[in-house]
C-alpha beads as a LAMMPS data file, in Angstrom:
LAMMPS data file: protein, C-alpha beads

206 atoms
205 bonds

1 atom types
1 bond types

-500.0 500.0 xlo xhi
-500.0 500.0 ylo yhi
-500.0 500.0 zlo zhi

Masses

1 110.0

Atoms # bond

1 1 1 -193.895 360.908 -255.591
2 1 1 -193.299 363.637 -253.009
3 1 1 -190.486 363.406 -250.463
4 1 1 -192.838 362.878 -247.493
5 1 1 -194.299 359.771 -249.126
6 1 1 -190.865 358.629 -250.294
7 1 1 -189.412 358.860 -246.796
8 1 1 -192.464 357.175 -245.257
9 1 1 -192.195 354.233 -247.602
10 1 1 -188.475 353.817 -247.059
11 1 1 -188.743 354.080 -243.266
12 1 1 -191.766 351.781 -243.119
13 1 1 -189.816 349.148 -244.997
14 1 1 -186.458 349.564 -243.318
15 1 1 -187.771 349.967 -239.755
16 1 1 -189.130 346.432 -239.664
17 1 1 -192.736 347.555 -239.074
18 1 1 -193.606 346.180 -242.494
19 1 1 -192.529 342.712 -241.321
20 1 1 -194.810 342.864 -238.276
21 1 1 -198.088 343.914 -239.869
22 1 1 -200.567 341.052 -239.477
23 1 1 -204.125 340.171 -240.404
24 1 1 -205.735 337.702 -237.968
25 1 1 -202.272 336.600 -236.909
26 1 1 -200.867 336.088 -240.418
27 1 1 -198.210 338.475 -241.792
28 1 1 -199.720 340.847 -244.349
29 1 1 -197.034 343.088 -245.776
30 1 1 -199.272 345.986 -246.708
31 1 1 -199.761 349.590 -245.719
32 1 1 -202.884 349.601 -243.496
33 1 1 -204.187 352.656 -245.358
34 1 1 -204.104 350.669 -248.590
35 1 1 -206.041 347.844 -246.950
36 1 1 -208.721 350.380 -246.010
37 1 1 -208.882 351.485 -249.641
38 1 1 -209.139 347.838 -250.702
39 1 1 -212.245 347.297 -248.605
40 1 1 -213.821 350.430 -250.095
41 1 1 -213.103 349.132 -253.593
42 1 1 -214.479 345.689 -252.743
43 1 1 -217.677 347.186 -251.325
44 1 1 -218.229 349.317 -254.431
45 1 1 -217.355 346.746 -257.084
46 1 1 -218.305 343.405 -255.443
47 1 1 -215.876 341.280 -257.504
48 1 1 -216.697 337.622 -258.010
49 1 1 -212.993 336.792 -258.253
50 1 1 -209.897 338.591 -256.979
51 1 1 -206.631 337.459 -258.582
52 1 1 -203.520 338.136 -256.502
53 1 1 -199.964 337.528 -257.671
54 1 1 -197.409 337.192 -254.890
55 1 1 -198.854 335.257 -251.939
56 1 1 -195.889 335.079 -249.559
57 1 1 -197.365 334.193 -246.130
58 1 1 -200.978 334.500 -247.266
59 1 1 -201.995 337.389 -245.019
60 1 1 -203.306 339.598 -247.794
61 1 1 -205.204 336.688 -249.360
62 1 1 -206.780 336.007 -245.969
63 1 1 -207.665 339.684 -245.616
64 1 1 -209.345 339.703 -249.028
65 1 1 -211.213 336.490 -248.223
66 1 1 -212.360 337.986 -244.916
67 1 1 -213.755 340.999 -246.774
68 1 1 -215.528 338.640 -249.161
69 1 1 -217.045 336.899 -246.132
70 1 1 -218.408 340.219 -244.884
71 1 1 -219.822 341.068 -248.310
72 1 1 -221.196 337.571 -248.868
73 1 1 -219.567 337.333 -252.283
74 1 1 -216.252 336.673 -253.968
75 1 1 -213.251 334.385 -253.861
76 1 1 -209.488 334.780 -254.103
77 1 1 -207.015 333.135 -256.475
78 1 1 -203.506 333.787 -255.221
79 1 1 -200.307 332.786 -257.024
80 1 1 -196.752 332.350 -255.764
81 1 1 -193.609 330.662 -257.034
82 1 1 -193.150 328.899 -253.698
83 1 1 -195.482 326.487 -251.983
84 1 1 -196.046 327.011 -248.257
85 1 1 -198.248 324.577 -246.374
86 1 1 -198.363 326.952 -243.374
87 1 1 -200.491 329.486 -245.208
88 1 1 -203.971 329.990 -243.764
89 1 1 -206.752 327.821 -245.126
90 1 1 -210.022 329.461 -246.104
91 1 1 -212.857 328.176 -248.319
92 1 1 -212.708 331.312 -250.470
93 1 1 -208.951 331.016 -251.202
94 1 1 -207.398 328.984 -254.025
95 1 1 -203.588 328.770 -253.855
96 1 1 -201.692 328.230 -257.101
97 1 1 -197.956 327.524 -257.265
98 1 1 -195.809 328.726 -260.146
99 1 1 -194.796 331.865 -261.989
100 1 1 -197.742 334.188 -262.470
101 1 1 -196.899 334.454 -266.178
102 1 1 -196.249 330.739 -266.795
103 1 1 -198.644 329.479 -269.498
104 1 1 -200.040 326.663 -267.349
105 1 1 -200.781 329.058 -264.479
106 1 1 -202.356 331.653 -266.772
107 1 1 -204.513 328.982 -268.408
108 1 1 -205.713 327.774 -264.996
109 1 1 -206.585 331.302 -263.908
110 1 1 -208.462 332.000 -267.127
111 1 1 -210.467 328.806 -266.645
112 1 1 -211.279 329.797 -263.049
113 1 1 -212.616 333.229 -264.049
114 1 1 -214.385 332.185 -267.247
115 1 1 -217.849 332.500 -265.706
116 1 1 -217.130 335.479 -263.436
117 1 1 -219.028 338.698 -264.075
118 1 1 -216.638 340.919 -262.111
119 1 1 -212.893 340.334 -261.850
120 1 1 -210.284 342.326 -259.928
121 1 1 -206.495 341.874 -260.070
122 1 1 -203.738 342.778 -257.590
123 1 1 -200.111 342.458 -258.774
124 1 1 -197.514 342.031 -256.007
125 1 1 -194.917 339.511 -257.112
126 1 1 -191.616 340.212 -258.888
127 1 1 -191.179 344.005 -259.029
128 1 1 -188.808 344.208 -262.007
129 1 1 -190.334 346.465 -264.643
130 1 1 -190.202 343.881 -267.434
131 1 1 -191.924 341.248 -265.279
132 1 1 -194.631 343.629 -264.063
133 1 1 -195.268 344.726 -267.642
134 1 1 -195.733 341.097 -268.654
135 1 1 -198.184 340.600 -265.779
136 1 1 -200.094 343.698 -266.858
137 1 1 -200.331 342.372 -270.394
138 1 1 -201.528 338.975 -269.181
139 1 1 -203.929 339.984 -266.413
140 1 1 -205.110 343.411 -267.553
141 1 1 -207.514 341.912 -270.116
142 1 1 -209.111 339.754 -267.381
143 1 1 -210.215 342.792 -265.376
144 1 1 -213.855 343.647 -266.013
145 1 1 -215.249 347.112 -266.625
146 1 1 -215.473 349.328 -263.499
147 1 1 -213.233 346.921 -261.581
148 1 1 -209.615 347.482 -260.582
149 1 1 -206.145 346.394 -261.594
150 1 1 -203.871 347.320 -258.687
151 1 1 -200.109 347.390 -259.100
152 1 1 -198.498 347.295 -255.671
153 1 1 -195.217 348.828 -254.518
154 1 1 -195.005 351.150 -257.517
155 1 1 -192.111 353.181 -255.980
156 1 1 -189.894 350.079 -255.640
157 1 1 -187.703 351.171 -258.534
158 1 1 -187.156 354.608 -256.987
159 1 1 -186.559 353.239 -253.504
160 1 1 -184.453 350.195 -254.363
161 1 1 -183.213 350.440 -257.978
162 1 1 -180.389 348.035 -257.174
163 1 1 -183.022 345.349 -256.565
164 1 1 -185.801 346.151 -259.004
165 1 1 -184.364 348.295 -261.767
166 1 1 -186.938 350.764 -263.072
167 1 1 -189.628 348.933 -261.097
168 1 1 -193.435 348.715 -261.271
169 1 1 -194.009 352.421 -261.870
170 1 1 -192.138 352.262 -265.180
171 1 1 -194.160 349.187 -266.170
172 1 1 -197.444 350.970 -265.439
173 1 1 -196.434 353.947 -267.579
174 1 1 -195.458 351.677 -270.455
175 1 1 -198.675 349.681 -270.192
176 1 1 -200.875 352.761 -270.029
177 1 1 -199.368 354.005 -273.272
178 1 1 -200.708 350.964 -275.129
179 1 1 -203.914 350.125 -273.218
180 1 1 -206.385 353.006 -273.050
181 1 1 -209.084 351.007 -271.252
182 1 1 -207.642 351.911 -267.827
183 1 1 -207.313 355.192 -265.966
184 1 1 -205.363 355.913 -262.774
185 1 1 -207.862 356.471 -259.969
186 1 1 -206.190 359.035 -257.748
187 1 1 -209.165 359.023 -255.377
188 1 1 -207.666 355.780 -254.056
189 1 1 -204.688 357.832 -252.819
190 1 1 -206.842 360.113 -250.667
191 1 1 -204.949 359.184 -247.476
192 1 1 -201.770 360.477 -249.188
193 1 1 -199.584 357.688 -247.786
194 1 1 -199.786 354.581 -249.959
195 1 1 -197.502 351.811 -251.180
196 1 1 -199.174 352.099 -254.584
197 1 1 -199.014 355.682 -255.908
198 1 1 -200.180 355.690 -259.507
199 1 1 -200.965 351.988 -259.196
200 1 1 -204.736 352.018 -258.727
201 1 1 -205.956 351.398 -262.276
202 1 1 -209.689 351.380 -262.934
203 1 1 -211.038 349.801 -266.081
204 1 1 -213.338 352.265 -267.787
205 1 1 -213.855 350.512 -271.127
206 1 1 -214.304 346.920 -272.211

Bonds

1 1 1 2
2 1 2 3
3 1 3 4
4 1 4 5
5 1 5 6
6 1 6 7
7 1 7 8
8 1 8 9
9 1 9 10
10 1 10 11
11 1 11 12
12 1 12 13
13 1 13 14
14 1 14 15
15 1 15 16
16 1 16 17
17 1 17 18
18 1 18 19
19 1 19 20
20 1 20 21
21 1 21 22
22 1 22 23
23 1 23 24
24 1 24 25
25 1 25 26
26 1 26 27
27 1 27 28
28 1 28 29
29 1 29 30
30 1 30 31
31 1 31 32
32 1 32 33
33 1 33 34
34 1 34 35
35 1 35 36
36 1 36 37
37 1 37 38
38 1 38 39
39 1 39 40
40 1 40 41
41 1 41 42
42 1 42 43
43 1 43 44
44 1 44 45
45 1 45 46
46 1 46 47
47 1 47 48
48 1 48 49
49 1 49 50
50 1 50 51
51 1 51 52
52 1 52 53
53 1 53 54
54 1 54 55
55 1 55 56
56 1 56 57
57 1 57 58
58 1 58 59
59 1 59 60
60 1 60 61
61 1 61 62
62 1 62 63
63 1 63 64
64 1 64 65
65 1 65 66
66 1 66 67
67 1 67 68
68 1 68 69
69 1 69 70
70 1 70 71
71 1 71 72
72 1 72 73
73 1 73 74
74 1 74 75
75 1 75 76
76 1 76 77
77 1 77 78
78 1 78 79
79 1 79 80
80 1 80 81
81 1 81 82
82 1 82 83
83 1 83 84
84 1 84 85
85 1 85 86
86 1 86 87
87 1 87 88
88 1 88 89
89 1 89 90
90 1 90 91
91 1 91 92
92 1 92 93
93 1 93 94
94 1 94 95
95 1 95 96
96 1 96 97
97 1 97 98
98 1 98 99
99 1 99 100
100 1 100 101
101 1 101 102
102 1 102 103
103 1 103 104
104 1 104 105
105 1 105 106
106 1 106 107
107 1 107 108
108 1 108 109
109 1 109 110
110 1 110 111
111 1 111 112
112 1 112 113
113 1 113 114
114 1 114 115
115 1 115 116
116 1 116 117
117 1 117 118
118 1 118 119
119 1 119 120
120 1 120 121
121 1 121 122
122 1 122 123
123 1 123 124
124 1 124 125
125 1 125 126
126 1 126 127
127 1 127 128
128 1 128 129
129 1 129 130
130 1 130 131
131 1 131 132
132 1 132 133
133 1 133 134
134 1 134 135
135 1 135 136
136 1 136 137
137 1 137 138
138 1 138 139
139 1 139 140
140 1 140 141
141 1 141 142
142 1 142 143
143 1 143 144
144 1 144 145
145 1 145 146
146 1 146 147
147 1 147 148
148 1 148 149
149 1 149 150
150 1 150 151
151 1 151 152
152 1 152 153
153 1 153 154
154 1 154 155
155 1 155 156
156 1 156 157
157 1 157 158
158 1 158 159
159 1 159 160
160 1 160 161
161 1 161 162
162 1 162 163
163 1 163 164
164 1 164 165
165 1 165 166
166 1 166 167
167 1 167 168
168 1 168 169
169 1 169 170
170 1 170 171
171 1 171 172
172 1 172 173
173 1 173 174
174 1 174 175
175 1 175 176
176 1 176 177
177 1 177 178
178 1 178 179
179 1 179 180
180 1 180 181
181 1 181 182
182 1 182 183
183 1 183 184
184 1 184 185
185 1 185 186
186 1 186 187
187 1 187 188
188 1 188 189
189 1 189 190
190 1 190 191
191 1 191 192
192 1 192 193
193 1 193 194
194 1 194 195
195 1 195 196
196 1 196 197
197 1 197 198
198 1 198 199
199 1 199 200
200 1 200 201
201 1 201 202
202 1 202 203
203 1 203 204
204 1 204 205
205 1 205 206
């Protein structure tokens, strides 16, 4: 990660702008350039199901559901350890409460995607490297060929090691050593500024 991107990410987070980025009035703690990339991915791949870990306020889930509305296809399964009845309601969104790697949650997700032809996954919950690696091991196999497994906030370990240890980037590197069915799609970083450098993984083999 170059210093320009590093400084952008740190300033974006520490300035408070990150906390005031909204989608249709709901906080969506994303880089807007990444959201643009997401809609390009959704248009190309037309997933039947998008699995998101880390719901928080529900803004990103609402964004994804809105894109599905525009495309006329797809639904969102979003998982968080905390329940929040203030999250936006949308017919394409299913909220699940619990750890994203808890057996009962994983079983429910697998049942929900059993008949889906195209599945995409976005990981944005606990950023500790060991937790992200476990998520990758659980949800990576659910991603279908030519669809994406996106690991968000990959620089978290570099930016805030006191919070996240080695962070998501280390987990991605470890996972990629053992699973050769994914490649890093650097075309998704074409705007240069992204929260997810090295985190756009495209499945190229079943």
